[in-house]
C-alpha positions in Angstrom: 130.2 28.5 260.5 132.5 27.7 263.4 130.0 25.0 264.5 129.9 23.5 261.0 133.7 23.4 260.8 134.0 21.7 264.2 131.4 19.1 263.1 132.9 18.4 259.7 136.7 18.7 259.9 137.2 15.1 260.7 135.1 13.8 257.8 136.8 16.3 255.5 140.3 15.1 256.6 139.3 11.5 256.2 138.0 12.0 252.7 141.2 14.0 251.7 143.4 11.1 252.9 141.6 8.8 250.5 141.1 11.3 247.7 144.8 12.0 247.1 145.9 8.4 246.2 142.7 7.9 244.3 143.1 11.1 242.4 146.7 10.1 241.5 145.6 6.6 240.4 142.5 7.7 238.5 144.5 10.4 236.7 147.0 7.8 235.6 144.4 5.4 234.3 142.8 8.4 232.4 146.0 9.0 230.6 146.6 12.2 232.6 149.6 13.1 234.8 149.4 12.6 238.6 149.6 16.4 239.1 146.5 16.9 236.9 144.6 14.5 239.2 145.6 16.5 242.3 144.7 19.8 240.6 141.3 18.4 239.7 140.6 17.1 243.1 141.4 20.4 244.7 139.8 22.9 242.3 136.8 20.9 241.1 136.2 19.7 244.7 136.4 23.2 246.1 134.2 24.9 243.5 131.7 22.0 243.4 131.3 22.2 247.2 130.9 26.0 247.3 128.5 26.4 244.3 126.8 23.0 244.2 123.4 22.0 245.6 124.4 18.9 247.6 125.7 18.9 251.2 127.6 15.6 250.6 128.8 15.2 247.0 132.6 15.1 246.6 133.6 16.2 243.1 136.9 15.0 241.5 138.4 12.5 239.1 136.3 9.4 238.8 136.4 5.9 237.2 133.4 6.6 235.0 135.2 9.4 233.2 138.6 7.6 233.2 137.2 4.9 230.9 136.0 7.6 228.5 139.1 9.8 228.5 141.9 7.2 228.3 141.4 6.2 224.6 141.5 9.9 223.5 144.6 10.8 225.6 146.5 7.8 224.4 146.2 9.3 220.9 146.3 13.1 221.6 148.2 13.3 224.9 147.4 14.5 228.3 147.7 18.1 227.3 144.2 18.0 225.8 142.5 17.2 229.1 142.2 20.8 230.4 140.4 21.8 227.2 138.1 18.8 227.5 137.3 19.9 231.0 136.5 23.5 229.9 134.4 22.5 226.9 132.5 19.9 229.0 131.9 22.6 231.6 130.5 24.9 229.0 128.2 22.2 227.6 127.0 21.5 231.2 126.3 25.2 231.6 124.3 25.2 228.3 122.3 22.2 229.7 121.8 24.1 232.9 120.5 27.3 231.2 118.1 25.5 228.9 117.2 22.9 231.6 118.4 20.1 229.4 119.7 18.1 232.3 116.2 16.7 232.9 116.5 14.7 229.7 119.4 12.7 231.3 116.7 10.6 232.9 116.0 9.1 229.5 119.2 7.0 230.1 117.9 4.0 232.2 119.8 2.7 235.2 120.3 -0.6 233.4 122.3 1.2 230.7 124.2 3.3 233.3 125.1 0.2 235.2 126.1 -1.6 232.0 128.3 1.3 231.1 129.8 1.3 234.6 130.4 -2.4 234.5 132.3 -2.0 231.2 134.4 0.9 232.5 135.1 -1.1 235.7 136.4 -4.0 233.5 138.6 -1.6 231.5 140.0 0.0 234.7 140.5 -3.4 236.5 142.2 -5.3 233.6 144.0 -2.2 232.5 146.2 -2.7 235.6 147.6 -6.0 234.4 150.9 -4.6 233.2 151.6 -2.8 236.5 150.3 -5.7 238.6 152.7 -8.0 236.7 155.6 -5.5 237.0 155.8 -5.0 233.2 157.1 -1.4 233.0 157.9 -1.1 229.3 154.6 -2.2 227.7 153.6 0.2 224.9 149.8 0.6 225.1 147.5 1.5 222.1 144.0 3.1 222.1 142.5 -0.4 221.9 141.8 -2.0 225.2 141.5 -5.5 223.7 144.7 -5.1 221.8 146.5 -4.0 225.0 145.4 -7.2 226.8 146.7 -9.3 223.9 150.1 -7.4 224.0 150.4 -8.0 227.7 149.7 -11.8 227.4 152.2 -12.0 224.5 154.9 -10.5 226.7 154.3 -12.5 229.9 157.9 -13.5 229.8 158.7 -10.0 231.1 156.4 -10.4 234.1 157.9 -10.2 237.6 155.9 -12.7 239.7 157.2 -11.3 242.9 155.5 -8.0 242.0 152.3 -9.9 241.2 152.3 -11.5 244.6 152.7 -8.0 246.2 149.8 -6.9 244.1 147.7 -9.8 245.4 148.7 -9.0 249.0 148.0 -5.3 248.6 144.6 -5.9 247.1 143.6 -8.5 249.7 144.8 -6.2 252.5 142.6 -3.3 251.2 139.6 -5.7 251.0 140.2 -7.0 254.5 140.9 -3.6 256.0 137.7 -2.1 254.5 135.6 -4.8 256.0 137.2 -4.7 259.5 138.2 -1.0 259.9 135.7 1.1 257.9 136.6 4.5 259.4 140.0 4.6 257.7 139.8 3.2 254.1 142.3 0.5 253.2 143.5 2.4 250.1 145.0 5.1 252.3 146.6 2.6 254.6 148.2 0.6 251.7 149.4 3.7 250.0 151.0 4.9 253.3 152.6 1.5 253.9 153.9 1.4 250.3 155.5 4.9 250.6 157.1 4.1 254.0 158.6 0.8 252.8 160.0 2.4 249.6 161.6 5.1 251.8 163.0 2.8 254.5 164.2 -0.3 252.5 166.9 1.6 250.5 168.2 3.0 253.8 168.8 -0.5 255.2 170.6 -1.6 252.0 167.8 -3.2 250.1 166.5 -1.7 246.9 163.3 -3.6 245.7 162.7 -3.8 241.9 159.5 -1.8 242.1 158.6 1.0 239.7 157.4 4.0 241.7 155.2 7.0 240.8 158.4 9.1 240.8 160.1 6.7 238.3 157.2 6.9 235.9 156.3 10.6 236.4 159.4 12.6 237.3 157.7 15.9 237.0 155.3 15.6 240.0 155.4 18.9 241.7 153.9 20.7 244.7 151.6 22.8 242.6 147.8 23.5 242.3 148.2 25.2 238.9 149.6 24.2 235.5 149.4 26.1 232.3 146.2 24.7 230.7 147.3 25.4 227.1 150.9 24.3 227.4 151.5 21.8 224.6 147.9 22.0 223.4 147.4 21.7 219.6 144.8 24.3 218.7 144.0 22.4 215.5 142.3 19.7 217.6 139.5 22.3 218.4 138.4 21.9 214.8 138.0 18.1 215.1 134.7 16.5 215.6 136.1 13.9 218.0 137.1 16.5 220.6 133.6 18.0 220.7 132.0 14.6 220.8 134.2 13.6 223.7 133.4 16.9 225.5 129.7 16.3 225.0 129.9 12.7 226.2 132.0 13.8 229.2 129.3 16.4 230.1 126.5 13.9 229.9 128.3 11.3 232.0 129.3 14.0 234.5 125.7 15.2 234.9 124.4 11.7 235.2 127.0 10.5 237.8 126.7 13.7 239.8 122.9 13.6 240.0 122.9 9.9 240.8 125.4 10.5 243.6 123.3 13.3 245.0 120.2 11.1 244.9 121.9 8.2 246.7 123.4 10.7 249.3 119.9 11.9 249.9 118.6 8.4 250.5 121.4 7.7 252.9 120.8 11.0 254.9 117.1 11.6 254.5 117.8 15.1 252.9 117.1 16.7 249.6 119.6 18.3 247.3 119.1 21.0 244.7 119.5 19.4 241.3 119.6 22.7 239.4 122.2 24.2 241.7 124.3 21.0 241.6 124.4 21.0 237.8 125.5 24.7 237.9 128.2 24.0 240.4 129.4 21.0 238.3 129.7 23.3 235.3 131.8 25.9 237.0 133.9 23.1 238.7 134.8 21.6 235.3 135.6 25.0 233.8 137.7 25.9 236.9 139.5 22.6 236.8 140.4 23.1 233.2 141.6 26.7 233.6 143.9 25.5 236.4 145.3 22.7 234.2 143.2 19.9 235.6 140.9 17.3 233.9 137.1 16.7 233.8 135.4 15.9 237.0 132.2 14.6 238.4 130.8 13.6 241.8 132.4 10.4 243.1 129.9 8.1 244.8 132.4 6.1 246.8 134.0 9.3 248.3 130.6 10.8 248.8 129.5 7.7 250.7 132.7 7.9 252.8 132.0 11.5 253.5 128.6 10.6 254.9 129.9 7.6 256.9 132.6 9.8 258.4 130.0 12.1 259.9 129.6 14.9 257.4 126.4 16.9 257.8 127.2 20.0 255.6 129.1 20.9 252.4 131.8 22.4 254.8 133.2 18.8 254.9 133.8 18.9 251.1 135.4 22.3 251.4 137.7 21.1 254.2 138.5 18.1 252.1 139.8 20.3 249.3 141.8 22.5 251.7 143.5 19.5 253.2 144.3 18.2 249.7 145.9 21.6 249.0 147.9 21.5 252.2 149.1 17.9 251.7 150.0 18.6 248.1 152.1 21.7 248.9 154.0 20.2 251.8 154.0 16.4 251.3 153.5 15.6 247.6 157.2 14.7 247.2 156.6 11.7 249.5 154.1 10.3 247.0 156.9 9.9 244.5 157.8 6.8 246.5 154.4 5.2 246.0 154.8 1.9 244.1 152.9 1.6 240.9 151.8 -1.9 242.0 150.0 -0.3 245.0 148.3 2.1 242.6 147.1 -0.9 240.6 145.7 -2.5 243.7 143.8 0.7 244.6 142.4 0.9 241.0 141.3 -2.7 241.0 139.4 -2.0 244.3 137.9 1.1 242.7 136.8 -1.0 239.7 135.2 -3.7 242.0 133.4 -0.9 243.9 131.9 0.4 240.6 130.0 -2.8 239.9 126.4 -2.5 241.2 126.0 -6.2 242.3 122.6 -5.6 244.0 121.3 -3.9 240.9 122.3 -6.8 238.7 120.8 -9.4 241.1 117.6 -7.3 241.1 117.5 -7.3 237.3 118.1 -11.1 237.1 115.2 -11.7 239.5 112.7 -9.2 238.0 113.7 -8.0 234.5 116.0 -10.3 232.5 115.7 -8.1 229.4 117.2 -5.2 231.2 120.0 -7.5 232.6 120.9 -8.6 229.1 120.9 -5.0 227.9 123.3 -4.1 230.7 125.7 -6.9 229.6 125.4 -5.8 226.0 126.3 -2.2 226.9 129.2 -3.5 229.0 130.4 -5.6 226.0 130.3 -2.6 223.6 132.1 -0.4 226.2 134.9 -2.9 226.4 135.2 -4.0 222.8 134.4 -0.8 221.0 134.1 2.4 223.0 132.4 3.6 226.2 130.6 6.5 224.5 129.3 4.3 221.7 128.2 1.8 224.4 126.1 4.3 226.3 124.5 5.7 223.1 123.6 2.2 221.8 122.3 1.2 225.1 120.1 4.3 225.4 118.6 3.8 221.9 117.9 0.1 222.5 116.4 0.9 225.9 114.1 3.5 224.4 113.1 1.0 221.6 112.3 -1.6 224.2 110.2 0.9 226.1 108.3 2.0 222.9 107.7 -1.6 222.1 106.1 -2.2 225.6 104.0 1.0 225.3 102.8 -0.1 221.8 100.9 -3.0 223.4 98.3 -0.5 224.5 97.7 -2.1 227.9 94.4 -1.1 229.5 91.5 -2.2 231.6 88.1 -3.4 230.3 85.0 -3.5 232.6 82.1 -5.8 231.7 78.5 -5.1 233.1 75.6 -7.6 233.0 72.2 -7.2 234.6 73.1 -3.8 236.1 76.2 -5.2 237.9 79.9 -5.2 237.0 80.8 -8.8 236.4 84.5 -8.6 235.4 87.4 -6.2 235.4 90.0 -7.4 232.9 93.4 -6.3 231.8 93.7 -6.1 228.0 95.6 -9.4 227.7 93.0 -11.3 229.7 90.2 -9.5 227.7 91.7 -10.7 224.4 91.7 -14.3 225.6 87.9 -14.3 226.2 86.1 -16.2 223.5 82.7 -14.7 224.2 81.9 -11.2 225.5 78.3 -11.4 226.8 77.6 -8.0 228.4 75.1 -5.2 228.5 77.8 -2.5 229.0 81.5 -2.6 228.1 83.8 0.1 229.5 87.0 0.3 227.5 89.6 2.4 229.3 92.4 4.1 227.4 95.1 5.2 229.9 98.2 7.3 229.5 98.7 8.6 226.0 96.8 8.6 222.7 99.6 8.4 220.2 100.7 6.7 217.0 102.6 4.2 219.2 99.9 2.7 221.3 96.6 3.5 219.5 97.0 0.9 216.8 96.9 -1.8 219.5 93.7 -0.3 220.9 92.1 -0.3 217.4 93.0 -3.9 217.0 91.6 -4.8 220.5 88.2 -3.1 220.0 87.5 -5.2 216.9 86.5 -8.0 219.4 83.8 -5.9 221.0 80.6 -6.8 219.2 76.8 -7.1 219.7 76.7 -5.0 222.9 74.0 -2.5 223.8 76.5 0.1 225.1 80.2 0.6 224.8 81.8 3.4 226.9 85.3 4.7 225.9 86.8 6.1 229.1 89.6 8.7 228.7 89.7 9.6 232.4 93.3 8.5 232.8 94.5 9.8 229.4 96.7 12.9 229.7 98.3 13.4 226.3 97.4 12.9 222.7 99.0 13.6 219.3 97.2 14.1 215.9 97.7 10.5 214.9 96.2 9.4 218.2 93.1 11.5 217.7 92.7 10.0 214.2 92.9 6.5 215.6 90.3 7.5 218.3 87.9 8.4 215.5 88.5 5.1 213.8 87.9 3.3 217.1 84.6 5.1 217.5 83.5 4.2 214.0 84.5 0.5 214.5 82.5 0.3 217.8 79.5 2.1 216.3 79.5 -0.4 213.4 79.5 -3.4 215.7 77.5 -2.2 218.7 74.2 -0.3 219.3 75.5 2.7 221.3 79.0 4.3 221.8 79.6 6.8 224.5 82.7 8.9 225.5 83.6 9.8 229.1 86.3 11.6 231.1 87.8 13.8 228.4 90.1 16.3 229.9 90.7 19.8 228.5 94.1 18.9 226.9 92.5 16.2 224.8 89.3 18.1 224.2 91.4 20.9 222.7 92.6 18.5 220.1 89.4 16.7 219.2 86.7 19.5 219.5 86.8 20.0 215.7 86.6 16.3 214.9 83.4 15.2 213.2 82.9 12.2 215.5 83.2 14.4 218.6 80.7 17.0 217.3 78.3 14.2 216.5 78.5 12.6 219.9 78.3 16.0 221.6 75.1 16.8 219.7 73.6 13.4 220.7 74.5 13.9 224.3 76.7 10.9 224.4 79.7 12.6 226.0 80.0 12.4 229.8 82.3 14.0 232.4 82.6 10.7 234.3 82.1 7.1 233.4 79.8 6.6 236.5 77.5 9.3 235.1 77.3 7.5 231.8 76.5 4.1 233.5 73.9 5.7 235.8 72.2 7.3 232.8 72.1 4.0 230.9 70.7 2.1 233.9 68.0 4.8 234.5 66.9 4.6 231.0 
């Protein structure tokens, strides 16, 4: 343990220096108080590190959750967030117990990245009022409406503050490129605090709203009463449970993705099951301590790795330093200008956009790219939760549509030699099929989704001596699929001299052994273990 501490204390300290201003900023953009952000970073980070299955994940407030939470907190207040954290933690635990987390993979990366793009847009453009120095803008739960309100009140903008925002943002970008060991967000936050402390002492008081001006109740504490000000009637509302469920799903998804990316960066392998369990307890613990929902933060996890972390000790040390800095130095963060927080959040939003992924989609799968943009649009215009739900449903429909084509391979034999091996689309283009033996392979599944396409395709196989239906690469069938298989056999038998079956595994045999066509073929000796055996038997006869 001593060795692990010596190897990981620097990375833990580095991450904590970045985590504190990020946690303050992300809490604010979630509609929470800055103190709730610190509580979450400490408790969720500590519990997630101790109980989780990844050596590198840093758990805390994140942008992905901020975009989901902010609309709800604008209506019901920040007091509801500890309960959302507890409920989402309980839902994650249920997912862990019943192994439901494996179904999260049904949400494609294109949908996740579209969701993230939309949330990044919300976070980035949600900083317009602070970036323009507009302190008294009353925001609603509608992101689009808030943008219109800001543009209607541009006469209240302080352009000097906006120039400071541009300078701070560019400084962070420049610093991150040139000096990667110490992130620019921490540097700009430190400079902003120092300036706001020094300038009044030399007789100049800048017209900048600080964190202390906006949130006077920031205190050096790692615990707040989680039920203070909470309206228990909200527990009976469907919206709260829907929010908790969506938060749980996004938390699991983001955490597992972060763990996978950390593994690819380090060549290690984390325990998915243990990580989901740790995430559950981390959210429950955060809520009980007065914090907000949390998930693994990819940017902080990547920083943890780049800073030299090789064990979860780094994440534990990160939380310990957060606690120490909070207790002894949180009062200094009251001097942090809101315009600097806006710069930090804009950089966070920019970092959330998976540029390489979108370029990859444009080059290889334009349908998925359009789906990503569609999800992002719904997230921005309507709601992040609805966006990810719609995107998932549409992605599954696209997938089912592709599967329904019944893609396969057809082998054509003539004069005791295989003359062609065609994919289904090329096979359907052939005007004449002049073969002694046709091997029609059905791969993957035999279901109501893809078997109609196979039934349509075999209509073209006519006037052949032998047709072999190979099921060697079929691993699953439903009742409808078996019925369609029977129809395929009948169509082929009607149009050709002999129909053989090969490569039937035990799973499919269990479903078809009572079917009349199977019994008939079995009695005739026209069922073979392998296609090669069937062809050899044909050629020998």
